[in-house]
C-alpha positions as CSV (number, residue, x, y, z in Angstrom):
1,X,6.8,-16.9,-2.6
2,X,9.0,-14.2,-1.4
3,X,12.4,-13.3,-2.4
4,X,14.6,-14.5,0.4
5,X,17.0,-11.8,-0.1
6,X,16.4,-8.9,2.4
7,X,16.2,-5.2,0.6
8,X,15.3,-1.9,2.0
9,X,12.6,-0.6,1.6
10,X,12.1,1.5,-1.8
11,X,12.6,5.3,-1.6
12,X,8.6,6.1,-2.7
13,X,7.0,4.4,0.4
14,X,9.2,6.5,2.8
15,X,9.0,9.8,1.4
16,X,4.6,9.1,0.6
17,X,4.6,7.5,4.2
18,X,5.8,10.4,5.8
19,X,4.1,12.5,3.2
20,X,1.2,11.1,4.8
21,X,1.6,13.3,8.3
22,X,1.3,16.4,6.1
23,X,-2.4,16.2,6.3
24,X,-2.9,15.6,10.4
25,X,-0.1,18.5,10.7
26,X,-2.3,20.6,8.5
27,X,-5.2,20.2,10.7
28,X,-3.0,21.1,13.8
29,X,-1.9,24.1,12.1
30,X,-5.3,25.5,11.0
31,X,-6.6,24.5,14.4
32,X,-4.1,26.9,15.8
33,X,-3.9,29.6,13.6
34,X,-7.4,29.6,13.0
35,X,-9.4,29.1,15.5
36,X,-12.9,29.6,14.0
37,X,-11.7,27.0,11.8
38,X,-11.0,24.9,14.2
39,X,-14.0,22.5,14.5
40,X,-13.6,21.4,10.9
41,X,-9.8,21.4,11.1
42,X,-10.6,18.6,14.2
43,X,-13.0,16.6,12.4
44,X,-11.0,16.5,9.2
45,X,-8.1,15.5,11.2
46,X,-10.4,12.9,12.9
47,X,-11.3,11.5,9.5
48,X,-8.2,11.1,8.2
49,X,-7.1,9.1,11.4
50,X,-10.2,6.8,10.9
51,X,-9.2,6.6,7.1
52,X,-5.5,5.1,8.2
53,X,-6.9,2.9,10.3
54,X,-9.1,1.6,8.1
55,X,-6.2,1.0,5.8
56,X,-3.9,-0.9,8.4
57,X,-6.7,-3.2,8.8
58,X,-7.0,-3.8,5.5
59,X,-3.1,-4.6,5.4
60,X,-3.6,-7.0,7.9
61,X,-6.6,-8.9,6.2
62,X,-4.5,-9.0,3.1
63,X,-1.1,-10.4,4.6
64,X,-3.3,-13.2,6.1
65,X,-4.8,-13.8,2.7
66,X,-1.4,-13.9,1.1
67,X,-0.2,-16.0,4.2
68,X,-3.6,-18.1,3.8
69,X,-4.3,-18.0,7.2
70,X,-7.3,-20.5,8.2
71,X,-7.7,-19.1,11.5
72,X,-10.4,-16.3,12.2
73,X,-8.3,-14.7,14.9
74,X,-6.5,-12.9,12.3
75,X,-9.4,-11.9,10.1
76,X,-10.7,-10.4,13.3
77,X,-8.0,-8.1,14.0
78,X,-8.0,-6.8,10.7
79,X,-11.5,-6.1,11.1
80,X,-11.1,-4.5,14.0
81,X,-9.3,-0.7,13.3
82,X,-12.2,-0.3,10.7
83,X,-15.0,-0.7,13.6
84,X,-13.2,0.9,16.3
85,X,-12.6,4.2,13.7
86,X,-16.4,4.0,12.7
87,X,-17.7,3.9,16.3
88,X,-15.7,6.8,17.7
89,X,-16.6,8.8,14.2
90,X,-20.2,7.7,14.6
91,X,-20.7,8.6,18.7
92,X,-18.6,12.0,17.6
93,X,-21.3,12.8,14.8
94,X,-24.1,11.8,16.7
95,X,-23.5,13.6,19.6
96,X,-22.5,10.7,22.0
97,X,-19.5,11.8,22.5
98,X,-17.3,14.9,22.4
99,X,-15.1,15.2,19.4
100,X,-12.0,15.2,22.1
101,X,-13.2,11.8,23.6
102,X,-13.4,10.4,19.9
103,X,-10.3,11.9,18.8
104,X,-8.3,10.5,21.8
105,X,-9.9,6.9,20.8
106,X,-8.6,7.6,17.5
107,X,-5.3,8.4,18.4
108,X,-4.8,5.9,20.6
109,X,-5.8,3.3,18.5
110,X,-3.1,4.7,15.8
111,X,-0.7,4.5,18.5
112,X,-1.3,0.6,19.6
113,X,-1.5,-0.4,16.1
114,X,2.0,-1.6,15.2
115,X,1.6,-4.0,18.1
116,X,-1.2,-5.4,15.9
117,X,1.2,-5.7,13.1
118,X,4.0,-7.8,15.4
119,X,1.1,-10.4,16.2
120,X,-0.7,-10.4,12.7
121,X,2.8,-11.1,10.3
122,X,6.1,-12.2,11.1
123,X,6.6,-10.4,7.6
124,X,7.1,-7.1,9.3
125,X,9.9,-8.6,11.2
126,X,11.3,-9.4,7.7
127,X,11.3,-6.3,6.0
128,X,14.4,-4.2,6.7
129,X,13.2,-0.4,7.3
130,X,9.5,-1.1,7.5
131,X,9.7,-1.2,11.3
132,X,10.8,2.1,11.7
133,X,8.8,3.9,9.2
134,X,5.7,2.0,10.6
135,X,6.9,3.7,14.6
136,X,7.5,6.9,12.9
137,X,4.4,7.0,11.1
138,X,1.9,5.6,13.8
139,X,3.9,8.1,16.5
140,X,3.7,10.6,14.4
141,X,-0.3,10.4,13.6
142,X,-1.1,8.8,16.8
143,X,0.5,12.6,18.4
144,X,-1.2,14.2,15.9
145,X,-4.6,13.2,16.7
146,X,-4.1,13.4,20.3
147,X,-2.9,17.1,19.9
148,X,-6.0,17.3,17.9
149,X,-8.0,16.0,20.9
150,X,-6.5,18.9,23.3
151,X,-7.4,21.3,20.7
152,X,-11.0,20.5,20.4
153,X,-13.8,22.2,21.4
């Protein structure tokens, strides 16, 4: 059972969450500063976005399990980010889509992922500080991934 006393988010998740924006920011910096490494920087940034999407789906899955949700819909929603990420990377790596298209799909999925938080878990509304951090992190990663899409060749 959850503690009903609201407490702010601990410092570590806030700082570590923000540190999670360093890898995609580094990819953007490398793509801009070292044009010869731009293809590698965009690929690494795309993989990072795909990993984070999969991580978010795992959070939704665990939240549904913890709340003992019997309906299938939350679990389907929880698996969707991994499938979107996989499809975007697969299309890129097999040459079925240009890097920019895959990065656009990944960036857009990250940007809309907070909507799934609200649908999948009522707990997000109860956790002080979480929503602001979630919007900051998804907005930052989504924007940086979209910027990589603009830089992709």
